[in-house]
All heavy atoms as an XYZ file, in Angstrom:
544
protein
N      87.197    144.856     85.089
C      86.697    143.531     84.785
C      86.007    142.923     85.995
O      85.007    142.266     85.871
C      87.853    142.653     84.328
C      87.414    141.259     84.039
S      87.435    141.002     82.298
C      87.769    139.307     82.205
N      86.537    143.157     87.182
C      85.948    142.604     88.393
C      84.515    143.103     88.586
O      83.619    142.348     88.899
C      86.803    142.963     89.586
C      86.238    142.451     90.887
C      87.118    142.801     92.033
N      87.965    141.657     92.277
C      88.924    141.628     93.161
N      89.210    142.693     93.848
N      89.630    140.551     93.357
N      84.278    144.396     88.372
C      82.947    144.968     88.542
C      81.960    144.368     87.550
O      80.841    144.046     87.890
C      83.023    146.501     88.374
C      81.720    147.197     88.536
C      81.279    147.159     89.978
N      80.017    147.855     90.076
C      79.074    147.540     90.928
N      79.261    146.578     91.782
N      77.954    148.198     90.961
N      82.388    144.209     86.314
C      81.524    143.623     85.293
C      81.126    142.202     85.687
O      79.988    141.796     85.525
C      82.244    143.627     83.956
C      81.398    143.134     82.831
C      82.151    143.266     81.532
N      81.303    142.838     80.447
C      81.705    142.689     79.234
N      82.950    142.964     78.910
N      80.882    142.281     78.302
N      82.067    141.449     86.216
C      81.810    140.093     86.644
C      80.774    140.064     87.767
O      79.884    139.225     87.786
C      83.109    139.439     87.106
O      82.868    138.146     87.579
N      80.872    140.995     88.719
C      79.914    141.061     89.824
C      78.513    141.367     89.307
O      77.535    140.786     89.767
C      80.345    142.120     90.836
N      78.402    142.261     88.341
C      77.098    142.592     87.760
C      76.515    141.367     87.082
O      75.343    141.059     87.230
C      77.216    143.779     86.793
C      77.549    145.047     87.563
C      75.935    143.961     85.991
C      77.939    146.221     86.699
N      77.316    140.643     86.344
C      76.859    139.435     85.668
C      76.318    138.425     86.666
O      75.261    137.839     86.450
C      77.990    138.823     84.845
C      77.644    137.470     84.287
C      76.793    137.358     83.199
C      78.134    136.305     84.873
C      76.450    136.114     82.694
C      77.804    135.060     84.373
C      76.965    134.970     83.283
O      76.620    133.741     82.802
N      77.021    138.231     87.768
C      76.563    137.257     88.763
C      75.221    137.662     89.350
O      74.359    136.817     89.579
C      77.621    137.080     89.852
C      78.831    136.288     89.379
C      79.743    135.944     90.535
N      80.236    137.104     91.232
C      81.351    137.734     90.964
N      82.105    137.332     89.968
N      81.747    138.770     91.680
N      75.033    138.966     89.609
C      73.746    139.414     90.129
C      72.642    139.151     89.118
O      71.560    138.693     89.468
C      73.784    140.907     90.482
C      74.534    141.201     91.729
N      75.654    141.982     91.743
C      74.329    140.806     92.997
C      76.111    142.064     92.975
N      75.331    141.354     93.756
N      72.904    139.457     87.854
C      71.909    139.213     86.809
C      71.584    137.731     86.709
O      70.418    137.353     86.578
C      72.397    139.725     85.450
C      72.465    141.240     85.377
O      71.838    141.916     86.226
O      73.144    141.752     84.473
N      72.598    136.892     86.775
C      72.393    135.450     86.700
C      71.566    134.958     87.887
O      70.617    134.193     87.721
C      73.733    134.722     86.648
C      73.670    133.197     86.611
C      72.930    132.718     85.371
C      75.079    132.613     86.655
N      71.902    135.417     89.082
C      71.161    135.004     90.278
C      69.702    135.447     90.193
O      68.797    134.680     90.531
C      71.815    135.577     91.525
N      69.463    136.673     89.745
C      68.082    137.158     89.600
C      67.320    136.341     88.569
O      66.146    136.025     88.749
C      68.080    138.638     89.222
C      68.439    139.529     90.366
C      68.318    140.999     89.983
N      68.775    141.822     91.063
C      69.850    142.599     91.016
N      70.559    142.688     89.911
N      70.214    143.302     92.062
N      67.986    135.998     87.470
C      67.336    135.203     86.432
C      66.966    133.815     86.969
O      65.868    133.320     86.715
C      68.254    135.069     85.223
C      67.627    134.305     84.085
C      68.530    134.219     82.869
O      69.616    134.780     82.843
N      68.075    133.518     81.864
N      67.848    133.208     87.717
C      67.563    131.905     88.311
C      66.386    132.011     89.281
O      65.483    131.171     89.274
C      68.811    131.323     89.009
C      68.460    130.108     89.852
C      69.873    130.988     87.978
N      66.354    133.059     90.098
C      65.246    133.255     91.033
C      63.928    133.404     90.275
O      62.904    132.839     90.679
C      65.498    134.478     91.909
N      63.934    134.138     89.162
C      62.710    134.297     88.352
C      62.274    132.973     87.742
O      61.084    132.656     87.691
C      62.925    135.340     87.255
C      62.890    136.765     87.749
C      62.796    137.761     86.605
N      63.963    137.728     85.733
C      65.042    138.482     85.877
N      65.118    139.356     86.851
N      66.052    138.369     85.035
N      63.235    132.184     87.290
C      62.919    130.875     86.714
C      62.296    129.952     87.758
O      61.334    129.234     87.468
C      64.171    130.244     86.119
C      64.681    130.951     84.877
S      66.307    130.367     84.340
C      65.931    128.688     83.877
N      62.852    129.975     88.966
C      62.283    129.170     90.039
C      60.848    129.592     90.326
O      59.952    128.755     90.451
C      63.132    129.296     91.304
C      64.487    128.598     91.279
C      65.321    129.020     92.476
C      64.313    127.088     91.251
N      60.639    130.904     90.431
C      59.302    131.423     90.713
C      58.325    131.052     89.598
O      57.200    130.647     89.869
C      59.363    132.938     90.874
C      58.039    133.542     91.291
C      58.140    135.039     91.507
O      59.255    135.544     91.743
O      57.088    135.695     91.429
N      58.752    131.153     88.359
C      57.891    130.813     87.221
C      57.501    129.338     87.236
O      56.423    128.963     86.768
C      58.590    131.160     85.904
N      58.381    128.508     87.791
C      58.095    127.079     87.891
C      57.312    126.708     89.135
O      57.069    125.534     89.391
N      56.917    127.719     89.907
C      56.141    127.450     91.113
C      56.997    127.180     92.349
O      56.482    126.741     93.372
N      58.281    127.422     92.263
C      59.196    127.206     93.375
C      59.548    128.540     94.014
O      59.371    129.591     93.424
C      60.481    126.558     92.877
C      60.276    125.214     92.276
C      59.938    124.951     90.980
C      60.356    123.961     92.928
N      59.825    123.608     90.788
C      60.075    122.969     91.971
C      60.650    123.574     94.225
C      60.089    121.616     92.278
C      60.659    122.228     94.531
C      60.373    121.269     93.564
N      60.092    128.472     95.232
C      60.602    129.669     95.878
C      61.777    129.288     96.754
O      61.885    128.153     97.222
C      59.536    130.384     96.698
C      59.038    129.627     97.898
C      57.897    130.372     98.590
N      57.372    129.562     99.661
C      57.716    129.684    100.937
N      58.579    130.605    101.285
N      57.199    128.906    101.848
N      62.670    130.231     96.945
C      63.833    129.989     97.795
C      63.394    130.179     99.237
O      62.871    131.227     99.595
C      64.973    130.953     97.443
C      65.435    130.701     96.000
C      66.129    130.810     98.438
C      66.393    131.728     95.480
N      63.580    129.145    100.043
C      63.210    129.216    101.451
C      64.451    129.470    102.294
O      64.480    130.363    103.123
C      62.494    127.924    101.901
C      62.184    127.975    103.383
C      61.230    127.710    101.093
N      65.474    128.683    102.081
C      66.756    128.837    102.767
C      67.864    128.650    101.744
O      67.707    127.901    100.784
C      66.932    127.789    103.876
C      65.971    128.006    105.003
O      65.948    129.071    105.604
N      65.160    127.000    105.289
N      68.958    129.319    101.991
C      70.093    129.228    101.085
C      71.354    129.118    101.924
O      71.559    129.902    102.850
C      70.142    130.489    100.219
C      71.117    130.529     99.071
C      70.797    129.456     98.036
C      71.053    131.895     98.411
N      72.173    128.125    101.637
C      73.412    127.922    102.379
C      74.557    127.948    101.385
O      74.606    127.123    100.464
C      73.370    126.586    103.113
C      74.536    126.395    104.054
O      75.104    127.401    104.520
O      74.885    125.233    104.326
N      75.454    128.916    101.529
C      76.570    129.088    100.607
C      77.889    128.851    101.312
O      78.071    129.275    102.455
C      76.577    130.512    100.049
C      75.291    130.945     99.360
C      75.301    132.442     99.133
C      75.135    130.218     98.061
N      78.791    128.204    100.617
C      80.144    128.017    101.117
C      81.098    128.692    100.144
O      81.076    128.404     98.952
C      80.495    126.524    101.231
O      79.551    125.890    102.102
C      81.900    126.328    101.769
N      81.915    129.589    100.666
C      82.910    130.293     99.868
C      84.232    129.562    100.015
O      84.723    129.375    101.130
C      83.057    131.765    100.335
C      84.124    132.472     99.525
C      81.718    132.483    100.243
N      84.785    129.130     98.886
C      86.068    128.436     98.893
C      87.143    129.436     98.477
O      87.246    129.786     97.306
C      86.052    127.258     97.916
C      84.965    126.216     98.154
C      84.964    125.196     97.043
C      85.166    125.538     99.497
N      87.910    129.900     99.443
C      88.949    130.884     99.146
C      89.977    130.909    100.270
O      89.638    130.727    101.430
C      88.331    132.268     98.986
N      91.199    131.140     99.882
C      92.254    131.308    100.877
C      92.310    132.752    101.346
O      92.657    133.031    102.483
C      93.593    130.895    100.283
C      93.673    129.408    100.023
C      95.014    128.997     99.462
O      95.997    129.738     99.639
O      95.074    127.925     98.847
N      91.988    133.674    100.462
C      92.003    135.101    100.790
C      91.029    135.797     99.858
O      90.783    135.310     98.762
C      93.409    135.675    100.623
N      90.414    136.839    100.241
C      90.505    137.503    101.539
C      89.616    136.810    102.561
O      88.719    136.040    102.207
C      89.980    138.915    101.237
C      88.967    138.695    100.157
C      89.538    137.566     99.316
N      89.843    137.100    103.784
C      88.981    136.579    104.851
C      87.647    137.317    104.778
O      87.619    138.530    104.615
C      89.630    136.792    106.204
C      90.999    136.150    106.293
C      91.130    135.374    107.563
N      92.468    134.812    107.670
C      92.708    133.516    107.520
N      91.722    132.694    107.260
N      93.932    133.047    107.636
N      86.549    136.582    104.919
C      85.234    137.200    104.745
C      84.514    137.464    106.056
O      83.418    138.022    106.050
C      84.327    136.353    103.820
C      83.987    135.015    104.474
C      84.971    136.181    102.457
C      82.872    134.278    103.770
N      85.099    137.091    107.156
C      84.438    137.182    108.458
C      83.759    138.541    108.683
O      82.625    138.604    109.138
C      85.435    136.908    109.577
C      84.820    136.950    110.957
C      85.831    136.684    112.049
N      86.668    135.539    111.718
C      87.979    135.497    111.936
N      88.603    136.516    112.479
N      88.677    134.425    111.617
N      84.460    139.612    108.364
C      83.924    140.951    108.609
C      82.852    141.360    107.600
O      82.207    142.385    107.794
C      85.045    141.992    108.585
C      86.050    141.765    109.705
O      85.686    141.133    110.722
O      87.201    142.210    109.553
N      82.658    140.599    106.545
C      81.717    140.978    105.491
C      80.531    140.030    105.364
O      79.689    140.211    104.493
C      82.443    141.011    104.132
C      83.712    141.816    104.067
C      83.544    143.310    103.925
N      82.736    143.769    102.843
C      83.174    144.280    101.704
N      84.450    144.351    101.461
N      82.325    144.724    100.810
N      80.448    139.020    106.222
C      79.402    138.003    106.093
C      78.008    138.613    106.148
O      77.149    138.298    105.322
C      79.569    136.888    107.146
C      78.339    135.999    107.209
C      80.803    136.061    106.837
N      77.740    139.490    107.093
C      76.392    140.076    107.202
C      76.046    140.895    105.962
O      74.933    140.838    105.466
C      76.270    140.920    108.468
C      76.233    140.105    109.741
C      75.146    139.029    109.725
O      73.996    139.331    109.346
O      75.459    137.885    110.093
N      77.008    141.657    105.478
C      76.804    142.436    104.257
C      76.515    141.508    103.073
O      75.629    141.781    102.255
C      78.049    143.276    103.973
C      77.979    144.091    102.712
C      79.282    144.820    102.437
O      80.161    144.899    103.312
O      79.402    145.327    101.307
N      77.241    140.413    102.992
C      77.029    139.444    101.923
C      75.648    138.809    102.031
O      74.955    138.646    101.014
C      78.117    138.368    101.974
C      79.492    138.888    101.631
S      80.812    137.697    101.969
C      80.473    136.462    100.739
N      75.227    138.455    103.236
C      73.905    137.848    103.424
C      72.800    138.800    102.971
O      71.846    138.387    102.301
C      73.703    137.469    104.895
C      74.588    136.326    105.326
C      74.451    136.009    106.797
N      73.103    135.537    107.064
C      72.440    135.780    108.182
N      72.987    136.471    109.155
N      71.225    135.323    108.340
N      72.932    140.084    103.340
C      71.922    141.073    102.924
C      71.893    141.232    101.409
O      70.824    141.250    100.796
C      72.180    142.418    103.591
C      71.744    142.487    105.037
C      71.769    143.914    105.565
N      73.084    144.547    105.433
C      74.056    144.457    106.331
N      73.855    143.770    107.437
N      75.210    145.059    106.139
N      73.063    141.333    100.792
C      73.136    141.524     99.344
C      72.564    140.321     98.591
O      71.820    140.480     97.621
C      74.579    141.781     98.915
N      72.890    139.129     99.052
C      72.377    137.912     98.414
C      70.873    137.814     98.615
O      70.127    137.493     97.688
C      73.103    136.667     98.955
C      74.570    136.709     98.525
C      72.425    135.391     98.487
C      75.466    135.754     99.287
N      70.403    138.105     99.814
C      68.963    138.094    100.076
C      68.221    139.092     99.201
O      67.175    138.771     98.632
N      68.750    140.301     99.076
C      68.129    141.304     98.214
C      68.081    140.828     96.771
O      67.074    140.960     96.086
C      68.883    142.635     98.281
C      68.690    143.362     99.594
O      67.773    143.000    100.354
O      69.465    144.301     99.854
N      69.174    140.283     96.315
C      69.282    139.831     94.937
C      68.278    138.721     94.633
O      67.671    138.697     93.572
C      70.700    139.340     94.683
S      71.022    138.837     93.001
N      68.097    137.817     95.585
C      67.217    136.664     95.368
C      65.838    136.843     95.988
O      65.054    135.908     96.042
C      67.885    135.403     95.916
C      69.202    135.047     95.233
C      69.834    133.845     95.921
C      68.991    134.778     93.756
N      65.560    138.033     96.458
C      64.264    138.384     97.038
C      63.867    137.441     98.171
O      62.765    136.898     98.209
C      63.180    138.421     95.962
C      63.462    139.453     94.896
C      62.437    139.445     93.795
O      61.716    138.473     93.585
N      62.375    140.544     93.074
N      64.790    137.255     99.084
C      64.512    136.479    100.281
C      65.147    137.196    101.472
O      65.992    138.058    101.301
C      65.039    135.025    100.145
O      64.518    134.235    101.201
C      66.541    134.959    100.157
N      64.716    136.870    102.668
C      65.233    137.528    103.864
C      66.689    137.131    104.118
O      67.062    135.964    103.936
C      64.401    137.124    105.074
C      62.952    137.541    104.992
C      62.133    136.966    106.144
O      62.716    136.749    107.222
O      60.939    136.755    105.938
N      67.475    138.095    104.537
C      68.889    137.825    104.832
C      69.018    136.752    105.915
O      69.979    135.972    105.898
C      69.589    139.102    105.262
N      68.059    136.666    106.817
C      68.117    135.664    107.881
C      67.995    134.239    107.333
O      68.314    133.278    108.025
C      67.011    135.914    108.901
O      65.738    135.772    108.298
N      67.568    134.101    106.102
C      67.444    132.790    105.471
C      68.641    132.440    104.602
O      68.632    131.425    103.910
C      66.165    132.725    104.642
C      64.918    132.874    105.508
C      63.662    132.662    104.692
N      62.498    132.597    105.513
C      62.036    131.483    106.082
N      62.671    130.350    105.919
N      60.947    131.502    106.822
N      69.658    133.297    104.631
C      70.871    133.084    103.822
C      72.036    132.790    104.763
O      72.339    133.596    105.642
C      71.193    134.328    102.957
C      72.486    134.112    102.178
C      70.038    134.651    102.021
N      72.661    131.643    104.579
C      73.836    131.295    105.355
C      75.076    131.403    104.490
O      75.082    130.930    103.361
N      76.111    132.019    105.024
C      77.376    132.151    104.299
C      78.493    131.685    105.227
O      78.598    132.174    106.355
C      77.640    133.616    103.863
C      79.000    133.744    103.196
C      76.537    134.118    102.936
N      79.292    130.763    104.741
C      80.443    130.314    105.516
C      81.624    130.156    104.561
O      81.450    130.120    103.353
C      80.145    129.013    106.246
C      79.777    127.861    105.339
C      79.402    126.647    106.157
C      78.941    125.538    105.248
N      77.521    125.307    105.285
N      82.806    130.083    105.120
C      84.017    129.960    104.308
C      84.839    128.777    104.782
O      84.789    128.389    105.934
C      84.830    131.236    104.386
N      85.576    128.233    103.834
C      86.504    127.148    104.176
C      87.901    127.553    103.777
O      88.102    128.433    102.983
C      86.143    125.834    103.457
O      86.246    126.029    102.060
C      84.763    125.366    103.846
């Protein structure tokens, strides 16, 4: 079930990116906050930034990920 959920989120994010592009918009910067007690994401932040950037067709350097 977890894997299926991850695929759905990628599809949803790609669809939103396409909708923005169709409306004449583009993602310039993206700042995400992960609300979770566990697991700690510190060791995976760069991997997450790359994956999110790939999914939304933007540079990983324009994606910020932090946790609270």
